[in-house]
N, C-alpha and C positions, 0 to 999 in steps of 0.2 A: 817516657814521661809519665809521673803519675800524680793526680792530681791531689792536692790537699785537702785534708779530711773535709767533712762538711760541706763541702760542694759538688755540687753533681755534675759530671760532665756533660758541657753544652753539648749538643748537636747544630749541627752547620745550618744557618740558615737556609730555608727553601726547603729541606729534608723533612718538616711536622706537615703530618698530613693535615690536610684540610677537614677542619671542623663541619661536620654535614648537620645539619638542625633534623631534630626529630619528629619522622611525619605527624602529623594527625593521629590519635588514635580514632578509626571507626566508631560510632556510637553501637552500642552494643544491639540494640534494637532501633530500628526510625520510632519517634514519638508522634504518633497522631496530630492531628492540628486541629482543635476541637472546633464545631462552626460556631462561628458569633452569636450568641442568644440575643433575640432584641430584648432593650430596655424596657425598663417599666415606662408604658406611654406610647413605646413607639410598636406599629404593628410588624409582624413578621411578614416579607415580601410576599403577597398573594402570587399564585400559582394562574396561569391565563386558563380564564375556565371554556370548555368546549361551547358552542355553539348551541342554544338552547331551543328548539323550532318552539315550543310554547313560549318564550320569551323573546318576543319580536316587537325591540321598539318602536318600528314605524307601523305598529297594528295599531288602530284604532283605541282607544280606552286602556292604554298600557304606557303609565308614566305622564301620561298626556290627557290634558283635558279634551276631552271630546269637543268638537267646536256644533253647535248648536243651530 
């Protein structure tokens, strides 16, 4: 049985290989995420300062008016 010219021979249904999606290509190198810069007018997050023995808020005369 010869196929007429111009019509390709058809394969029976079910014999076609499943089409696999191409895996996403991994990035060539990881892009570092830049740290968000503080907007103008905003203070950057302050790091907790270590306890200063010279700055005792409970000591009379430090930030509190001394009772007379």
